[in-house]
C-alpha positions as a Markdown table, in Angstrom:
| # | Residue | x | y | z |
|---|---|---|---|---|
| 1 | Met | 46.8 | 57.6 | -137.2 |
| 2 | Ala | 46.7 | 62.1 | -136.0 |
| 3 | Ile | 42.9 | 61.5 | -137.6 |
| 4 | Phe | 41.7 | 58.8 | -134.9 |
| 5 | Lys | 43.5 | 60.4 | -132.5 |
| 6 | Asn | 41.6 | 63.8 | -132.6 |
| 7 | Ile | 38.8 | 61.9 | -132.3 |
| 8 | Ser | 39.6 | 60.1 | -129.1 |
| 9 | Ser | 40.5 | 63.7 | -128.2 |
| 10 | Gln | 36.7 | 64.8 | -128.8 |
| 11 | Asn | 35.5 | 61.8 | -127.3 |
| 12 | Ile | 37.0 | 62.4 | -124.0 |
| 13 | Ser | 36.6 | 65.8 | -123.7 |
| 14 | Phe | 33.1 | 66.1 | -124.4 |
| 15 | Ala | 32.9 | 62.3 | -122.0 |
| 16 | Asp | 34.8 | 64.7 | -119.2 |
| 17 | Lys | 32.6 | 68.0 | -119.5 |
| 18 | Phe | 29.7 | 65.7 | -119.2 |
| 19 | Ser | 30.5 | 64.0 | -116.2 |
| 20 | Lys | 31.2 | 68.0 | -114.4 |
| 21 | Leu | 27.6 | 68.8 | -115.6 |
| 22 | Lys | 26.9 | 65.7 | -113.4 |
| 23 | Met | 28.9 | 66.0 | -110.3 |
| 24 | Arg | 27.8 | 69.2 | -110.7 |
| 25 | Phe | 24.2 | 68.5 | -110.5 |
| 26 | Leu | 24.4 | 65.8 | -107.8 |
| 27 | Leu | 26.0 | 68.5 | -105.8 |
| 28 | Val | 23.5 | 70.8 | -105.8 |
| 29 | Phe | 20.7 | 68.3 | -105.4 |
| 30 | Trp | 22.1 | 66.6 | -103.0 |
| 31 | Leu | 22.4 | 70.1 | -101.8 |
| 32 | Val | 19.4 | 71.2 | -102.2 |
| 33 | Leu | 18.1 | 67.6 | -99.8 |
| 34 | Ser | 20.3 | 68.1 | -97.4 |
| 35 | Ile | 19.5 | 71.8 | -96.5 |
| 36 | Phe | 15.1 | 70.5 | -97.1 |
| 37 | Ile | 16.4 | 67.7 | -94.2 |
| 38 | Ile | 17.7 | 70.0 | -91.9 |
| 39 | Asn | 15.0 | 72.7 | -92.5 |
| 40 | Leu | 11.9 | 69.5 | -92.3 |
| 41 | Thr | 14.3 | 68.1 | -89.3 |
| 42 | Ser | 15.2 | 71.4 | -87.1 |
| 43 | Ser | 11.0 | 72.5 | -87.8 |
| 44 | Leu | 10.4 | 68.7 | -85.8 |
| 45 | Ile | 12.4 | 69.0 | -83.4 |
| 46 | Tyr | 12.4 | 72.1 | -82.6 |
| 47 | Thr | 7.7 | 70.9 | -82.3 |
| 48 | Leu | 8.7 | 68.0 | -80.3 |
| 49 | Tyr | 11.0 | 69.9 | -78.0 |
| 50 | Ser | 8.0 | 72.8 | -77.4 |
| 51 | Ile | 5.9 | 69.5 | -76.0 |
| 52 | Thr | 7.6 | 68.7 | -73.9 |
| 53 | Lys | 8.1 | 72.2 | -72.0 |
| 54 | Ile | 4.6 | 72.9 | -72.8 |
| 55 | Gln | 3.3 | 73.0 | -68.8 |
| 56 | Asp | 6.1 | 75.8 | -68.6 |
| 57 | Ser | 5.1 | 78.0 | -71.5 |
| 58 | Tyr | 2.7 | 81.0 | -72.6 |
| 59 | Tyr | 2.4 | 81.9 | -75.8 |
| 60 | Ser | 2.6 | 85.3 | -77.4 |
| 61 | Ile | -0.4 | 86.4 | -80.8 |
| 62 | Thr | 0.7 | 88.3 | -83.4 |
| 63 | Ile | -1.3 | 88.6 | -86.6 |
| 64 | Lys | 0.5 | 89.4 | -89.9 |
| 65 | Asn | -2.2 | 90.1 | -93.0 |
| 66 | Asp | -5.3 | 87.6 | -91.7 |
| 67 | Glu | -2.4 | 85.4 | -90.1 |
| 68 | Val | -2.0 | 84.2 | -86.9 |
| 69 | Phe | 2.4 | 83.1 | -85.9 |
| 70 | Tyr | 2.5 | 82.0 | -82.3 |
| 71 | Ser | 5.9 | 82.4 | -80.4 |
| 72 | Arg | 7.1 | 80.5 | -77.2 |
| 73 | Thr | 7.5 | 82.4 | -73.6 |
| 74 | Leu | 8.6 | 81.5 | -70.6 |
| 75 | Ser | 7.5 | 84.0 | -69.2 |
| 76 | Ile | 2.9 | 85.4 | -69.2 |
| 77 | Pro | 2.1 | 86.9 | -72.0 |
| 78 | Pro | 0.8 | 90.7 | -72.0 |
| 79 | Gly | -3.8 | 89.3 | -72.3 |
| 80 | Trp | -3.0 | 85.8 | -71.5 |
| 81 | Leu | -4.8 | 84.7 | -68.6 |
| 82 | Val | -4.2 | 82.1 | -65.9 |
| 83 | Leu | -6.9 | 79.2 | -65.7 |
| 84 | Ser | -7.8 | 80.5 | -62.2 |
| 85 | Lys | -8.9 | 84.3 | -63.3 |
| 86 | Ile | -11.2 | 82.7 | -66.1 |
| 87 | Ser | -14.6 | 82.2 | -65.4 |
| 88 | Lys | -15.8 | 78.6 | -64.1 |
| 89 | Arg | -18.6 | 79.4 | -66.5 |
| 90 | Leu | -16.7 | 79.6 | -69.3 |
| 91 | Gln | -13.9 | 76.7 | -68.5 |
| 92 | Gln | -17.6 | 73.9 | -68.6 |
| 93 | Ala | -19.8 | 75.6 | -70.6 |
| 94 | Ile | -16.5 | 75.1 | -73.5 |
| 95 | Ile | -16.2 | 72.1 | -72.9 |
| 96 | Val | -19.7 | 70.7 | -72.7 |
| 97 | Ser | -19.8 | 72.7 | -75.8 |
| 98 | Glu | -16.9 | 71.4 | -77.2 |
| 99 | Asp | -14.6 | 68.2 | -75.7 |
| 100 | Gly | -17.5 | 66.5 | -73.6 |
| 101 | Leu | -14.9 | 63.6 | -71.9 |
| 102 | Phe | -12.0 | 66.2 | -71.8 |
| 103 | Tyr | -11.0 | 65.0 | -68.3 |
| 104 | Leu | -11.3 | 61.6 | -69.3 |
| 105 | His | -9.3 | 61.1 | -72.1 |
| 106 | Ala | -6.1 | 60.7 | -72.7 |
| 107 | Gly | -6.1 | 63.1 | -75.8 |
| 108 | Tyr | -8.1 | 62.5 | -78.3 |
| 109 | Asp | -12.4 | 60.3 | -78.5 |
| 110 | Leu | -12.2 | 57.3 | -79.8 |
| 111 | Glu | -15.9 | 57.2 | -79.8 |
| 112 | Gln | -15.5 | 60.7 | -82.3 |
| 113 | Leu | -12.3 | 59.1 | -84.4 |
| 114 | Arg | -14.3 | 56.1 | -85.1 |
| 115 | Gly | -17.5 | 59.1 | -85.8 |
| 116 | Ala | -15.7 | 60.6 | -88.6 |
| 117 | Leu | -13.4 | 57.5 | -90.3 |
| 118 | Lys | -17.2 | 55.4 | -90.7 |
| 119 | Asp | -17.7 | 59.6 | -92.4 |
| 120 | Ser | -15.6 | 59.8 | -95.0 |
| 121 | Phe | -15.5 | 56.0 | -95.9 |
| 122 | Val | -18.3 | 54.7 | -95.4 |
| 123 | Leu | -20.2 | 57.4 | -96.3 |
| 124 | Lys | -18.4 | 59.2 | -98.4 |
| 125 | Lys | -19.2 | 62.8 | -96.1 |
| 126 | Lys | -17.2 | 65.6 | -95.2 |
| 127 | Met | -14.2 | 64.7 | -93.3 |
| 128 | Arg | -15.3 | 65.9 | -90.0 |
| 129 | Gly | -14.0 | 67.9 | -87.1 |
| 130 | Ala | -13.5 | 65.0 | -84.5 |
| 131 | Ser | -11.3 | 66.9 | -82.5 |
| 132 | Thr | -10.6 | 67.2 | -79.2 |
| 133 | Ile | -9.8 | 70.3 | -76.9 |
| 134 | Thr | -5.7 | 68.6 | -77.1 |
| 135 | Gln | -6.5 | 68.1 | -80.6 |
| 136 | Gln | -7.0 | 71.7 | -81.3 |
| 137 | Leu | -5.0 | 72.6 | -79.8 |
| 138 | Ala | -2.0 | 70.2 | -81.2 |
| 139 | Lys | -3.9 | 72.3 | -84.6 |
| 140 | Asn | -3.2 | 75.5 | -83.7 |
| 141 | Leu | 0.4 | 75.7 | -82.6 |
| 142 | Phe | 1.9 | 73.2 | -84.2 |
| 143 | Leu | 0.3 | 72.0 | -87.6 |
| 144 | Ser | -1.7 | 73.8 | -90.7 |
| 145 | Arg | -5.5 | 73.8 | -90.7 |
| 146 | Asp | -6.0 | 71.6 | -93.6 |
| 147 | Lys | -8.5 | 69.0 | -92.9 |
| 148 | Thr | -6.6 | 66.0 | -94.5 |
| 149 | Phe | -6.0 | 62.2 | -92.7 |
| 150 | Gly | -1.5 | 63.3 | -93.0 |
| 151 | Arg | -3.0 | 66.4 | -90.6 |
| 152 | Lys | -5.8 | 64.9 | -88.2 |
| 153 | Gly | -2.4 | 62.4 | -87.8 |
| 154 | Gln | -0.3 | 64.1 | -86.9 |
| 155 | Glu | -2.8 | 66.0 | -85.2 |
| 156 | Leu | -3.5 | 62.8 | -82.6 |
| 157 | Ile | 0.0 | 61.4 | -82.6 |
| 158 | Leu | 1.0 | 65.8 | -80.6 |
| 159 | Ser | -2.2 | 65.5 | -78.1 |
| 160 | Ile | -0.9 | 62.2 | -76.6 |
| 161 | Met | 2.3 | 63.8 | -76.6 |
| 162 | Ile | 0.8 | 66.7 | -74.8 |
| 163 | Glu | -1.1 | 65.0 | -72.2 |
| 164 | Lys | 1.1 | 63.4 | -71.1 |
| 165 | Tyr | 3.7 | 66.7 | -71.1 |
| 166 | Ala | 1.1 | 69.8 | -69.3 |
| 167 | Asp | -1.8 | 68.3 | -67.5 |
| 168 | Lys | -6.0 | 69.3 | -68.0 |
| 169 | Gln | -5.7 | 72.6 | -66.2 |
| 170 | Lys | -2.6 | 74.1 | -68.7 |
| 171 | Ile | -4.1 | 72.5 | -71.5 |
| 172 | Leu | -7.9 | 74.5 | -70.8 |
| 173 | Glu | -5.6 | 77.8 | -70.0 |
| 174 | Ser | -3.4 | 77.6 | -73.4 |
| 175 | Tyr | -6.5 | 76.6 | -75.5 |
| 176 | Leu | -9.0 | 78.9 | -74.3 |
| 177 | Asn | -5.6 | 81.6 | -74.5 |
| 178 | Ile | -4.3 | 81.4 | -77.9 |
| 179 | Ile | -8.3 | 80.3 | -80.2 |
| 180 | Glu | -9.9 | 82.1 | -82.1 |
| 181 | Tyr | -13.5 | 84.4 | -81.0 |
| 182 | Gly | -14.0 | 86.6 | -84.1 |
| 183 | Lys | -11.7 | 88.0 | -87.1 |
| 184 | Asn | -8.0 | 88.8 | -85.8 |
| 185 | Leu | -9.9 | 88.6 | -81.8 |
| 186 | Tyr | -7.4 | 85.8 | -80.3 |
| 187 | Gly | -7.2 | 84.7 | -76.8 |
| 188 | Ile | -10.4 | 85.0 | -73.8 |
| 189 | Asp | -9.4 | 88.4 | -72.5 |
| 190 | Gln | -10.1 | 90.3 | -75.4 |
| 191 | Ala | -13.0 | 88.6 | -76.7 |
| 192 | Ala | -14.9 | 88.9 | -72.5 |
| 193 | His | -14.0 | 92.5 | -73.7 |
| 194 | Phe | -15.4 | 92.5 | -76.7 |
| 195 | Tyr | -18.5 | 91.2 | -76.7 |
| 196 | Phe | -19.4 | 92.1 | -72.9 |
| 197 | Asn | -17.5 | 94.5 | -72.0 |
| 198 | Lys | -16.1 | 92.5 | -69.3 |
| 199 | Asn | -13.1 | 90.3 | -67.5 |
| 200 | Ala | -13.0 | 86.8 | -67.7 |
| 201 | Leu | -13.3 | 85.6 | -64.2 |
| 202 | Asn | -17.1 | 87.6 | -64.4 |
| 203 | Leu | -19.0 | 85.7 | -66.7 |
| 204 | Thr | -22.2 | 84.7 | -67.0 |
| 205 | Ala | -23.4 | 81.0 | -67.9 |
| 206 | Arg | -25.6 | 82.5 | -70.2 |
| 207 | Glu | -22.2 | 84.8 | -71.4 |
| 208 | Ser | -20.2 | 81.6 | -71.5 |
| 209 | Ala | -22.4 | 80.0 | -74.2 |
| 210 | Phe | -22.2 | 82.7 | -76.2 |
| 211 | Ile | -18.9 | 82.6 | -76.5 |
| 212 | Ala | -18.4 | 78.8 | -77.1 |
| 213 | Met | -21.6 | 78.7 | -79.4 |
| 214 | Leu | -18.9 | 80.9 | -81.4 |
| 215 | Leu | -15.8 | 78.5 | -82.2 |
| 216 | Pro | -16.6 | 76.2 | -84.7 |
| 217 | Ser | -17.1 | 79.2 | -86.8 |
| 218 | Pro | -16.5 | 82.9 | -84.6 |
| 219 | Val | -15.8 | 85.5 | -87.4 |
| 220 | Lys | -19.5 | 83.8 | -89.2 |
| 221 | Tyr | -21.0 | 83.3 | -86.0 |
| 222 | Ala | -20.4 | 86.6 | -84.1 |
| 223 | Lys | -23.1 | 88.0 | -86.9 |
| 224 | Ser | -25.9 | 87.7 | -83.6 |
| 225 | Phe | -23.2 | 90.4 | -81.9 |
| 226 | Gln | -23.2 | 92.4 | -84.3 |
| 227 | Lys | -26.9 | 92.4 | -85.0 |
| 228 | Lys | -27.4 | 93.1 | -81.2 |
| 229 | Ser | -30.8 | 89.7 | -81.9 |
| 230 | Leu | -29.4 | 86.3 | -81.3 |
| 231 | Thr | -30.8 | 84.4 | -85.0 |
| 232 | Ala | -32.5 | 81.7 | -83.6 |
| 233 | Phe | -29.7 | 79.1 | -84.9 |
| 234 | Ala | -27.5 | 81.5 | -82.4 |
| 235 | Lys | -30.2 | 81.0 | -79.4 |
| 236 | Arg | -30.7 | 76.9 | -80.3 |
| 237 | Ile | -27.0 | 76.1 | -79.6 |
| 238 | Ile | -27.4 | 77.8 | -76.3 |
| 239 | Asp | -30.3 | 76.7 | -75.0 |
| 240 | Ser | -28.5 | 73.2 | -75.7 |
| 241 | Ile | -25.4 | 74.0 | -73.9 |
| 242 | Leu | -26.8 | 75.7 | -70.6 |
| 243 | Leu | -29.1 | 72.3 | -71.2 |
| 244 | Lys | -25.4 | 69.9 | -71.7 |
| 245 | Met | -24.1 | 72.3 | -68.1 |
| 246 | Arg | -27.1 | 72.2 | -66.5 |
| 247 | Gln | -27.3 | 67.8 | -67.4 |
| 248 | Ala | -23.3 | 67.4 | -66.3 |
| 249 | Gly | -24.4 | 69.5 | -62.4 |
| 250 | Tyr | -22.0 | 72.6 | -63.3 |
| 251 | Ile | -24.6 | 75.1 | -62.6 |
| 252 | Ser | -28.1 | 74.2 | -60.9 |
| 253 | Glu | -31.2 | 74.0 | -62.2 |
| 254 | Ser | -32.6 | 77.0 | -60.8 |
| 255 | Glu | -29.8 | 78.5 | -62.8 |
| 256 | Tyr | -30.1 | 77.2 | -65.4 |
| 257 | Gln | -34.1 | 79.0 | -65.3 |
| 258 | Glu | -32.8 | 82.2 | -65.0 |
| 259 | Gln | -30.1 | 82.0 | -67.1 |
| 260 | Leu | -32.5 | 80.7 | -70.0 |
| 261 | Val | -34.5 | 83.9 | -69.6 |
| 262 | Ser | -31.9 | 86.8 | -69.4 |
| 263 | Arg | -30.6 | 88.9 | -71.8 |
| 264 | Phe | -27.6 | 89.6 | -73.2 |
| 265 | Ser | -26.3 | 93.6 | -71.9 |
| 266 | Trp | -26.0 | 94.6 | -76.1 |
| 267 | Glu | -29.3 | 92.6 | -77.4 |
| 268 | Lys | -31.8 | 94.3 | -78.9 |
| 269 | Thr | -35.8 | 95.1 | -77.2 |
| 270 | Asn | -37.8 | 93.4 | -80.1 |
| 271 | Asn | -35.5 | 90.5 | -81.6 |
| 272 | Glu | -36.0 | 91.4 | -85.6 |
| 273 | Pro | -37.0 | 88.0 | -87.5 |
| 274 | Ser | -34.0 | 86.6 | -88.7 |
| 275 | Thr | -33.7 | 85.5 | -91.8 |
| 276 | Glu | -32.6 | 81.4 | -91.3 |
| 277 | Ile | -33.5 | 78.8 | -92.2 |
| 278 | Phe | -32.2 | 76.0 | -90.3 |
| 279 | Ala | -28.5 | 74.5 | -89.2 |
| 280 | Glu | -27.1 | 71.3 | -89.9 |
| 281 | Glu | -24.7 | 70.7 | -86.9 |
| 282 | Ser | -21.5 | 68.1 | -87.9 |
| 283 | Gly | -19.9 | 66.4 | -85.8 |
| 284 | Asn | -18.1 | 68.9 | -83.6 |
| 285 | Glu | -18.8 | 72.1 | -86.8 |
| 286 | Phe | -22.1 | 73.6 | -87.3 |
| 287 | Glu | -22.7 | 73.8 | -91.3 |
| 288 | Leu | -24.9 | 77.0 | -91.4 |
| 289 | Ile | -27.6 | 77.1 | -94.3 |
| 290 | Glu | -29.8 | 80.6 | -94.5 |
| 291 | Gly | -32.5 | 82.0 | -96.6 |
| 292 | Glu | -32.3 | 84.9 | -98.7 |
């Protein structure tokens, strides 16, 4: 009988140890899961709260290791320009280039979305942008840069919310002040001084078209400025943006013709031969293909 009692005691002891181990594992698991959910929820809550306050918000920019971070503030940070301090021509060039229906849509362009979905699912093409200015603002301030359908869905929802809590002027002002215009170059104030050594309020139509040309890929397309000579691709896109501004009634025929033949202060007298073969446009982004 004593033998059976010892075996029974050993079994109970092992069962107790296993039960305690299991309980500890479950406690650790639920603790980690709870922390994850709290962090995720608090981040989401803060994002939604920030959007409800976006009309009265500004964003300071910090760059660390080539990565940009935005911090919401209620006071105008250094380098931020209110819309009245930004050239009308720059505003118009950005709109015709990036989002022609900006003043008409509720945060998204249905036709662009349909085209993007068709290209991705039916034609099996690389997923393209199809993002309005509002969607790009939502992406830059609140989301990752990944091109996934999950992120595009989040971008769409947040852009609809932004349109609810902010007017078009505030959305455009915020967009122009937070986007990238070159390597570690953020905000239209810095861009105007960097490329043309002038205040953003004084940008001409052609200078504005140049800045708009940069936006799909500013680091890549800034090479015209670096070479002090427009590539064939850059000139074609700038001329196209000027034409759209003329067609939209933003500039007169005389201003259009004048801006077509004008030159930037940094352009060389004689354009160097371009190594560019051709450029393909995909959605609102340009894919550049160069020769040797």
